[in-house]
C-alpha positions as CSV (number, residue, x, y, z in Angstrom):
1,M,-31.4,102.7,192.0
2,T,-32.3,105.0,189.1
3,Q,-32.9,103.1,185.9
4,T,-29.6,102.7,183.9
5,I,-29.0,102.2,180.2
6,Y,-25.5,100.8,179.6
7,I,-24.1,101.2,176.0
8,A,-21.5,98.5,175.4
9,S,-19.6,97.5,172.3
10,P,-17.1,94.8,171.6
11,E,-15.1,97.3,169.5
12,G,-15.4,100.6,171.4
13,H,-15.7,102.6,168.2
14,H,-17.6,102.2,164.9
15,G,-20.6,104.2,165.9
16,R,-20.8,103.6,169.6
17,N,-20.1,107.3,170.4
18,A,-22.8,108.5,168.0
19,V,-25.3,106.1,169.5
20,A,-24.4,107.4,173.0
21,L,-24.9,111.0,171.9
22,G,-28.2,110.1,170.3
23,I,-29.7,108.3,173.3
24,V,-28.6,111.0,175.8
25,D,-30.1,113.6,173.5
26,M,-33.4,111.7,173.2
27,L,-33.7,111.4,177.0
28,A,-32.9,115.1,177.5
29,E,-35.3,116.2,174.8
30,S,-38.1,114.2,176.5
31,H,-37.4,116.3,179.7
32,R,-35.9,113.4,181.5
33,K,-33.2,114.4,184.0
34,V,-30.2,112.3,182.8
35,V,-26.7,111.8,184.1
36,V,-23.8,110.0,182.4
37,L,-21.4,107.4,183.8
38,R,-18.0,106.8,182.2
39,P,-16.9,103.6,184.0
40,V,-13.4,103.4,182.6
41,T,-11.8,106.4,180.8
42,K,-8.6,108.0,179.7
43,A,-7.3,111.2,181.1
44,D,-9.0,113.4,178.5
45,D,-12.6,112.2,178.3
46,V,-13.9,114.2,175.3
47,L,-17.0,111.9,175.0
48,G,-17.9,112.5,178.6
49,R,-17.8,116.3,178.2
50,S,-19.9,116.1,175.1
51,L,-22.5,113.8,176.8
52,G,-22.5,116.0,179.9
53,A,-23.3,119.1,177.7
54,L,-26.3,117.3,176.2
55,A,-27.5,116.1,179.6
56,C,-27.1,119.4,181.4
57,P,-26.1,122.3,179.2
58,R,-25.8,124.8,182.0
59,S,-23.5,122.7,184.1
60,P,-22.1,119.7,182.1
61,E,-19.5,118.7,184.7
62,T,-22.2,118.0,187.3
63,A,-23.9,115.5,185.0
64,V,-20.9,113.1,184.5
65,A,-19.4,110.6,186.9
66,H,-16.0,109.0,186.1
67,G,-15.2,105.7,187.5
68,V,-11.5,104.6,187.2
69,D,-8.7,105.0,184.7
70,V,-7.3,102.1,182.8
71,G,-4.3,101.8,185.1
72,S,-6.5,101.3,188.2
73,L,-8.5,98.7,186.3
74,R,-5.4,96.8,185.4
75,D,-4.2,96.8,189.0
76,D,-7.3,95.5,190.8
77,V,-10.5,94.7,188.8
78,P,-12.8,94.0,191.9
79,A,-11.7,97.3,193.5
80,A,-12.2,99.1,190.3
81,R,-15.7,97.8,190.0
82,S,-16.4,98.9,193.5
83,D,-15.0,102.4,192.8
84,I,-17.2,102.6,189.7
85,M,-20.3,101.8,191.8
86,S,-19.3,104.4,194.4
87,A,-18.9,107.1,191.7
88,I,-22.4,106.6,190.3
89,H,-24.0,106.3,193.8
90,R,-22.5,109.7,194.7
91,L,-23.8,111.3,191.4
92,V,-27.2,109.8,191.7
93,R,-27.5,110.9,195.4
94,S,-26.6,114.5,194.5
95,A,-28.4,114.8,191.2
96,E,-31.5,112.6,191.7
97,P,-31.8,111.9,188.0
98,D,-34.5,110.0,186.1
99,A,-32.0,108.0,184.2
100,V,-28.3,107.1,184.0
101,V,-26.6,106.4,180.7
102,A,-23.3,104.5,181.0
103,V,-21.0,104.3,178.1
104,G,-18.6,101.4,178.2
105,T,-14.9,101.0,178.1
106,D,-12.9,102.8,175.4
107,G,-10.8,100.4,173.4
108,P,-9.0,99.9,170.0
109,V,-10.7,98.7,166.9
110,E,-10.0,95.0,167.5
111,F,-12.3,92.8,169.6
112,L,-11.2,92.8,173.3
113,P,-13.2,90.1,175.1
114,D,-11.9,91.2,178.5
115,A,-12.9,94.8,178.0
116,F,-16.4,93.8,176.9
117,R,-16.6,91.3,179.7
118,L,-15.8,94.0,182.2
119,D,-18.6,96.2,180.6
120,C,-21.0,93.3,181.1
121,A,-19.9,92.8,184.7
122,V,-20.3,96.5,185.6
123,A,-23.7,96.5,183.9
124,A,-24.7,93.6,186.1
125,D,-23.4,95.5,189.1
126,L,-25.6,98.4,188.1
127,G,-28.7,96.4,187.3
128,A,-28.6,98.1,183.9
129,H,-30.4,97.5,180.5
130,V,-27.5,96.8,178.1
131,V,-27.7,98.3,174.6
132,L,-25.3,96.3,172.5
133,V,-23.8,98.4,169.7
134,I,-22.0,96.3,167.1
135,C,-20.7,97.2,163.6
136,T,-21.4,95.2,160.5
137,R,-19.3,97.2,158.0
138,H,-16.6,94.6,157.7
139,R,-18.8,91.6,158.6
140,S,-21.1,89.4,156.6
141,S,-24.6,88.8,158.0
142,E,-23.4,85.4,159.2
143,Q,-20.4,86.9,160.9
144,L,-22.6,89.6,162.4
145,R,-24.9,87.0,163.9
146,S,-22.0,85.0,165.2
147,S,-20.5,88.1,166.9
148,V,-23.9,89.0,168.4
149,D,-24.3,85.5,169.8
150,S,-20.8,85.7,171.3
151,C,-21.6,89.0,172.9
152,L,-25.0,87.8,174.3
153,A,-23.3,84.7,175.7
154,T,-20.6,86.8,177.4
155,A,-23.3,89.1,178.8
156,S,-25.3,86.2,180.2
157,Q,-22.2,84.7,181.8
158,E,-21.6,88.0,183.7
159,G,-25.2,88.3,184.7
160,A,-26.0,91.3,182.4
161,S,-29.3,91.8,180.7
162,V,-29.1,92.8,177.0
163,A,-32.3,94.7,176.1
164,A,-31.6,96.0,172.7
165,I,-29.1,95.8,169.7
166,V,-28.0,98.7,167.5
167,V,-26.2,97.6,164.4
168,T,-24.0,100.3,162.9
169,G,-22.2,100.7,159.6
170,C,-24.9,99.0,157.6
171,A,-25.1,100.0,153.9
172,E,-28.6,100.6,152.6
173,D,-28.6,97.6,150.3
174,R,-27.7,95.3,153.2
175,E,-30.4,96.4,155.7
176,T,-32.8,93.6,154.8
177,E,-30.4,90.8,155.1
178,T,-29.0,92.3,158.3
179,R,-32.4,92.4,159.9
180,A,-33.1,88.9,158.7
181,S,-29.9,87.6,160.3
182,L,-31.1,88.9,163.7
183,A,-34.8,88.3,163.4
184,D,-35.0,85.6,166.0
185,V,-32.7,87.0,168.7
186,G,-35.8,88.1,170.6
187,L,-34.6,91.7,171.2
188,S,-35.3,95.1,169.7
189,V,-32.9,95.7,166.8
190,S,-32.1,99.0,165.2
191,V,-30.0,99.3,162.0
192,V,-27.9,102.4,161.4
193,P,-26.0,103.4,158.3
194,P,-22.3,104.3,158.4
195,V,-21.7,107.2,160.8
196,S,-18.7,109.0,162.1
197,V,-18.5,111.8,164.6
198,E,-15.8,114.2,165.5
199,L,-16.2,114.6,169.3
200,G,-16.0,118.2,170.4
201,D,-17.2,119.5,167.0
202,A,-20.7,120.8,167.5
203,A,-21.7,120.4,163.8
204,S,-20.4,116.9,163.6
205,E,-22.1,115.8,166.8
206,A,-25.4,117.4,165.7
207,A,-25.3,115.5,162.4
208,A,-24.6,112.2,164.2
209,I,-27.4,112.8,166.6
210,R,-29.9,113.4,163.8
211,L,-28.8,110.2,162.0
212,I,-29.1,108.1,165.2
213,K,-32.5,109.6,166.0
214,G,-33.7,108.9,162.5
215,H,-32.8,105.1,162.8
216,V,-33.2,104.3,166.6
217,P,-36.8,104.7,167.6
218,S,-37.2,107.0,170.6
219,D,-40.1,104.9,172.0
220,A,-37.8,101.9,172.2
221,V,-35.3,103.9,174.3
222,M,-38.1,105.2,176.5
223,R,-39.4,101.7,177.1
224,L,-36.1,100.8,178.7
225,L,-36.8,103.3,181.5
226,S,-40.0,101.6,182.5
227,S,-39.0,98.0,181.8
228,P,-37.9,95.9,184.8
229,V,-34.4,94.4,184.6
230,S,-34.0,90.7,185.4
231,R,-31.3,91.7,187.9
232,V,-28.7,89.6,189.6
233,M,-27.1,90.8,192.8
234,T,-23.3,90.6,192.3
235,P,-20.9,90.8,195.2
236,V,-19.8,94.3,194.1
237,A,-23.5,95.4,194.0
238,F,-24.2,93.9,197.4
239,Q,-21.2,95.6,199.0
240,Q,-22.1,98.9,197.5
241,D,-25.8,98.5,198.5
242,L,-24.6,97.8,202.1
243,I,-22.3,100.9,202.1
244,H,-25.2,103.0,200.6
245,R,-27.7,101.8,203.2
246,A,-25.2,102.5,206.0
247,S,-24.7,106.1,204.8
248,L,-28.5,106.9,204.6
249,N,-28.9,106.7,208.4
250,R,-25.5,107.1,209.9
251,R,-24.6,105.3,213.1
252,R,-21.6,105.5,215.4
253,I,-19.4,102.3,215.6
254,V,-16.7,101.9,218.2
255,L,-13.5,100.2,217.2
256,P,-11.5,99.0,220.2
257,E,-8.4,98.1,218.2
258,G,-7.4,101.7,217.5
259,G,-3.8,101.0,217.1
260,E,-4.2,98.4,214.3
261,E,-3.2,99.6,210.8
262,R,-6.1,97.8,208.9
263,I,-8.6,99.2,211.4
264,L,-7.3,102.7,210.8
265,R,-7.3,102.4,207.0
266,A,-10.9,101.1,207.1
267,A,-12.0,103.9,209.5
268,D,-10.3,106.5,207.3
269,Y,-12.2,105.2,204.2
270,L,-15.6,105.2,205.9
271,L,-15.1,108.7,207.3
272,A,-13.8,110.0,203.9
273,H,-17.0,108.8,202.3
274,D,-19.4,109.9,205.0
275,I,-20.7,106.4,205.7
276,V,-20.5,106.0,209.4
277,D,-19.3,107.9,212.5
278,I,-16.3,106.3,214.2
279,T,-15.1,106.0,217.8
280,L,-11.5,104.7,218.2
281,L,-10.0,103.6,221.5
282,G,-6.5,104.7,222.2
283,D,-4.3,107.7,222.8
284,R,-5.1,110.5,220.3
285,N,-1.5,111.5,219.8
286,D,-0.4,108.0,219.1
287,I,-3.3,107.3,216.7
288,M,-2.8,110.6,214.8
289,R,1.0,109.9,214.4
290,H,0.2,106.5,213.1
291,A,-2.4,107.9,210.7
292,H,0.1,110.5,209.4
293,A,2.7,107.8,208.8
294,L,0.1,105.8,206.8
295,G,-1.0,108.9,204.8
296,L,-4.5,108.8,206.2
297,T,-6.2,112.2,206.2
298,H,-9.7,111.8,207.7
299,L,-9.1,110.3,211.1
300,G,-9.1,113.7,212.7
301,T,-12.9,113.6,212.3
302,A,-13.2,110.4,214.4
303,E,-13.9,110.5,218.1
304,I,-10.8,109.1,219.9
305,V,-11.4,108.0,223.4
306,G,-8.6,107.2,225.9
307,M,-9.3,104.3,228.1
308,D,-8.0,106.4,231.1
309,D,-10.7,109.0,230.5
310,R,-11.7,110.2,234.0
311,T,-14.9,111.7,232.7
312,L,-16.1,108.3,231.7
313,L,-14.6,105.7,234.0
314,P,-16.5,106.4,237.2
315,A,-20.0,106.1,235.6
316,M,-18.8,103.2,233.4
317,T,-17.4,101.3,236.4
318,D,-20.6,101.9,238.4
319,R,-22.8,100.7,235.6
320,L,-20.6,97.6,234.9
321,C,-20.8,96.7,238.6
322,K,-24.6,97.0,238.6
323,L,-24.9,94.8,235.5
324,R,-22.6,92.2,237.1
325,A,-24.0,92.5,240.6
326,R,-25.3,88.9,240.7
327,K,-21.7,87.8,240.0
328,G,-20.5,89.9,242.9
329,M,-18.4,92.3,240.9
330,T,-16.5,94.9,242.9
331,P,-15.4,98.3,241.7
332,E,-11.8,97.1,241.7
333,Q,-12.8,94.1,239.5
334,G,-14.8,96.4,237.2
335,R,-11.9,98.8,236.7
336,A,-9.6,95.9,235.9
337,L,-12.0,94.7,233.2
338,L,-12.3,98.1,231.8
339,R,-8.6,98.1,231.1
340,Q,-9.4,95.6,228.3
341,P,-10.4,97.4,225.1
342,S,-13.2,95.0,224.3
343,Y,-14.9,95.6,227.7
344,F,-14.4,99.4,227.5
345,G,-15.8,99.5,224.0
346,T,-18.7,97.3,224.8
347,M,-19.6,99.6,227.7
348,L,-19.7,102.6,225.3
349,V,-22.3,100.7,223.3
350,E,-24.3,99.7,226.4
351,M,-24.3,103.3,227.7
352,G,-25.5,104.7,224.4
353,R,-22.2,106.4,223.4
354,A,-22.0,104.2,220.3
355,D,-24.5,102.1,218.3
356,G,-22.4,99.1,217.7
357,L,-18.9,97.6,218.0
358,V,-16.5,95.8,215.7
359,S,-13.4,94.0,216.9
360,G,-11.3,90.9,216.3
361,S,-8.6,92.0,213.9
362,V,-6.0,91.2,216.6
363,T,-8.4,89.9,219.3
364,S,-9.8,86.4,219.7
365,T,-13.5,85.7,219.1
366,A,-13.9,84.8,222.7
367,D,-12.5,88.2,223.9
368,T,-14.9,90.0,221.5
369,V,-18.0,88.0,222.3
370,R,-17.6,87.5,226.1
371,P,-18.1,91.2,227.0
372,A,-21.1,91.4,224.7
373,L,-22.7,88.3,226.4
374,Q,-22.1,89.7,229.8
375,I,-23.0,93.3,229.2
376,I,-25.2,93.7,226.2
377,R,-26.8,90.3,226.6
378,T,-29.3,88.5,224.4
379,R,-32.6,89.8,223.2
380,S,-35.8,88.7,224.9
381,D,-36.8,86.7,221.9
382,A,-33.5,84.9,221.6
383,S,-32.2,82.0,223.8
384,I,-28.6,82.1,222.3
385,V,-26.2,84.1,220.3
386,S,-25.2,82.6,216.9
387,G,-23.0,83.7,214.0
388,A,-24.0,83.9,210.3
389,F,-22.0,84.7,207.2
390,I,-23.5,86.5,204.2
391,M,-22.0,84.6,201.3
392,C,-22.0,86.8,198.1
393,L,-22.1,84.4,195.2
394,P,-21.6,85.6,191.6
395,D,-25.3,86.3,191.1
396,H,-26.9,86.4,194.5
397,P,-26.2,86.5,198.2
398,V,-27.2,83.7,200.7
399,L,-26.7,83.2,204.4
400,F,-24.8,80.4,206.2
401,A,-25.3,79.8,209.9
402,D,-24.1,79.0,212.5
403,C,-20.4,79.3,211.4
404,A,-19.0,81.0,214.5
405,I,-20.5,80.4,217.9
406,M,-22.6,77.4,218.8
407,T,-20.6,74.2,218.8
408,N,-23.3,71.5,218.9
409,P,-26.8,73.1,219.2
410,D,-29.8,71.1,220.4
411,A,-33.0,71.1,218.4
412,G,-34.4,74.2,220.1
413,Q,-31.2,76.1,219.7
414,L,-30.9,75.0,216.0
415,A,-34.4,76.3,215.5
416,D,-33.4,79.6,217.2
417,I,-30.4,79.9,214.8
418,A,-32.8,79.4,211.8
419,I,-35.2,82.0,213.0
420,Q,-32.4,84.5,213.8
421,S,-30.8,83.9,210.4
422,A,-34.1,84.5,208.6
423,Q,-34.4,87.9,210.4
424,T,-30.8,88.7,209.5
425,A,-31.4,87.7,205.8
426,R,-34.4,90.0,205.6
427,A,-32.6,92.9,207.1
428,F,-30.1,92.7,204.3
429,G,-32.6,92.3,201.5
430,I,-32.4,88.5,201.2
431,E,-35.8,86.9,201.1
432,P,-35.4,84.0,203.6
433,R,-36.1,80.5,202.5
434,I,-34.6,78.2,205.2
435,G,-32.9,74.9,204.6
436,M,-32.2,72.8,207.7
437,L,-29.2,70.8,206.5
438,S,-28.4,67.1,207.1
439,Y,-27.0,64.1,205.4
440,S,-30.6,63.1,204.8
441,T,-33.3,64.6,202.6
442,L,-36.8,64.4,203.9
443,G,-36.4,60.9,205.3
444,S,-33.9,59.4,202.9
445,G,-31.6,58.5,205.8
446,S,-32.1,58.0,209.6
447,G,-30.2,58.3,212.8
448,P,-29.9,60.7,215.8
449,D,-28.4,63.5,213.8
450,V,-31.3,63.4,211.3
451,D,-33.8,63.2,214.2
452,L,-32.2,66.4,215.6
453,V,-32.7,68.3,212.4
454,T,-36.2,66.9,212.0
455,E,-37.2,68.2,215.4
456,A,-35.6,71.6,214.8
457,T,-37.5,71.9,211.6
458,R,-40.7,71.1,213.4
459,I,-40.0,73.8,216.0
460,V,-39.3,76.4,213.4
461,T,-42.6,75.6,211.7
462,L,-44.4,75.8,215.0
463,R,-42.8,79.0,216.2
464,R,-42.8,80.8,212.8
465,P,-45.3,79.3,210.4
466,D,-44.8,82.3,208.1
467,L,-41.2,81.3,207.3
468,P,-40.6,79.0,204.3
469,V,-38.5,76.1,205.6
470,V,-37.5,72.6,204.5
471,G,-35.6,69.9,206.4
472,P,-33.9,67.7,206.9
473,I,-32.3,68.4,203.5
474,Q,-28.9,67.7,201.9
475,F,-26.9,70.6,200.7
476,D,-27.3,69.7,197.0
477,A,-31.1,69.4,197.2
478,A,-31.2,72.7,199.0
479,W,-29.0,74.4,196.5
480,S,-30.0,73.0,193.1
481,P,-33.5,73.0,191.6
482,T,-32.4,70.1,189.4
483,V,-31.4,67.9,192.3
484,A,-34.4,69.1,194.3
485,A,-36.7,67.9,191.5
486,T,-35.4,64.4,192.2
487,K,-34.7,64.3,195.9
488,A,-37.5,66.6,197.2
489,K,-40.1,66.5,194.4
490,G,-42.9,68.9,194.9
491,N,-41.2,70.9,197.7
492,D,-41.3,74.6,196.9
493,V,-38.4,75.6,199.2
494,A,-35.9,72.8,198.1
495,G,-33.6,74.0,195.4
496,H,-34.3,77.7,196.3
497,V,-32.8,77.9,199.8
498,T,-31.3,81.3,200.7
499,V,-30.6,80.5,204.5
500,F,-28.5,77.4,205.0
501,V,-28.6,76.2,208.6
502,F,-25.9,73.7,209.5
503,P,-26.3,71.1,212.2
504,S,-23.0,72.0,214.0
505,L,-20.4,74.6,214.1
506,S,-17.9,72.2,212.6
507,A,-20.0,71.6,209.5
508,G,-20.8,75.3,209.1
509,N,-17.3,76.6,209.5
510,I,-15.8,74.1,207.2
511,V,-18.4,74.7,204.4
512,Y,-18.3,78.5,204.5
513,K,-14.5,78.4,204.3
514,A,-14.5,75.8,201.5
515,V,-17.0,77.8,199.5
516,Q,-15.2,81.0,200.1
517,R,-11.8,79.7,199.1
518,S,-12.7,77.3,196.2
519,S,-15.3,79.4,194.5
520,G,-14.1,82.9,195.2
521,A,-17.4,83.9,196.9
522,L,-17.2,86.9,199.1
523,A,-17.9,86.1,202.8
524,I,-19.1,89.0,204.9
525,G,-19.3,88.5,208.7
526,P,-19.8,86.8,211.0
527,V,-22.9,88.7,211.9
528,L,-23.5,87.9,215.6
529,Q,-27.2,87.3,216.0
530,G,-29.4,87.5,219.1
531,L,-27.7,90.4,220.9
532,N,-29.6,93.5,222.1
533,R,-27.1,95.7,220.3
534,P,-24.9,94.8,217.3
535,V,-21.4,93.5,218.1
536,N,-19.5,91.8,215.3
537,D,-16.3,89.9,215.2
538,L,-13.5,90.0,212.6
539,S,-11.3,87.3,211.4
540,R,-7.7,88.0,212.4
541,G,-6.9,87.6,208.7
542,A,-9.5,90.2,207.7
543,S,-8.5,92.6,204.9
544,V,-9.2,96.3,205.0
545,K,-12.2,95.7,202.6
546,D,-13.5,93.0,205.0
547,I,-13.3,95.4,207.9
548,I,-15.1,98.1,205.9
549,N,-17.9,95.6,205.0
550,T,-18.3,94.4,208.6
551,I,-18.4,98.0,210.0
552,A,-21.1,98.9,207.4
553,L,-23.0,95.7,208.1
554,T,-22.9,96.6,211.9
555,A,-24.2,100.1,211.1
556,V,-27.1,98.8,209.0
557,T,-28.0,96.3,211.8
558,A,-28.0,99.2,214.3
559,Q,-30.6,101.0,212.1
560,H,-33.2,98.3,212.8
């Protein structure tokens, strides 16, 4: 994404607006194409209008993205963060700027840790350089330093990267002691005298810009555009990246459960945002009546296919019988199977009418997977189908497998799961480092279960010597560099594993649910691995957001 500068302040006033105006003016004056993000705003965003006019005088409104209002933020913070990311993605896609300047949450004079924490979280989502603006007018140098330390700690906790500090409200006779108090923070520090700005007043804004440009070096601002960010991948950022990637090369996904409310809501969202093309199974009149009752306005652009469609059924039946000829399938048996939505939808994928399928909101895993195994079948390089979950942790995503399909894999199957999972990880931007999990770390324990994982690790190394793998290894040694330094000393993969391969379905399913429920990690999936075309299963407890993520994931898989 385009380089982003995020201007955040614990107060929300006291010079922050002047700093924002000055930085946007510097970037525009240097002939950078700049756009502005206002993540959380009030109804009348005067600052946004002023910044937009600096960024693009001829068309200010096209240079500003607004995220959410304060009410939306209060109702659902994760959804608000996702909407903020969507807003800037849309603006960046249309404007193709050199830089984004985000100006944080508006707030009253008193310190609001939750508002500042949100700014840091959104900055982490964006992978932005944070410019911390903090006022010293009513603070001693010791209080200033304490406040800065608190802000830096909050930013670090949220995964944000503070790149520079602008101290405002500093009287001339206090500049030396102010700089001395921050001399060892290791960041660029600018000190600005007291400044006030009347937004919307051209003369006042111009005076504030001159003052900021006289005290904040432009070369320090320009360096932010070329400096890499030590970026974390938050769950919100991963989801938005997934949605963005799906939209870049649109695919058609068939949803057999066309009468289910959550499916319709997810499909409506995806169509409204031009992310994927959708095929729904069911009666058009019934689906559109249901959509109208739910207040959904975009399902009219979906392809809706009736399962009694006589233009499809003869060719579909003939093709199904040919695929199942070895099983002796008759046309009558084929037509009977095609009365089941999962079989009908899977045949649309097999015949090239859709690129992938998502089902399972009201259908069992077996009923989703069985048609895929019989019709789409496994890839030539895969002996089995397995299921992986992308686990979005607070600062990075990892893969857990198999958590959905293979009950007790043998060594060869376990190796296949590891290799499939590494391929899945790479497809979604996760650099694969495989941990073959056991109750033993590199020979610390023994027994048949350890022997199984040892052999599976050997097979992975033999078949794919390019893949970093360690095993057998305990979860803590795979996860923690500190534990790995003791239990697996000298092993480069231990402590840095991103693909966790469990020795059984029981272990994998228990752990993924335990991590999801106890830590709040976002679980996306399962991704069914090893099929010729992407078919993915939903949990029957899936939320609308879960379904959106799985459909987007299926579309991205179909791009490869």
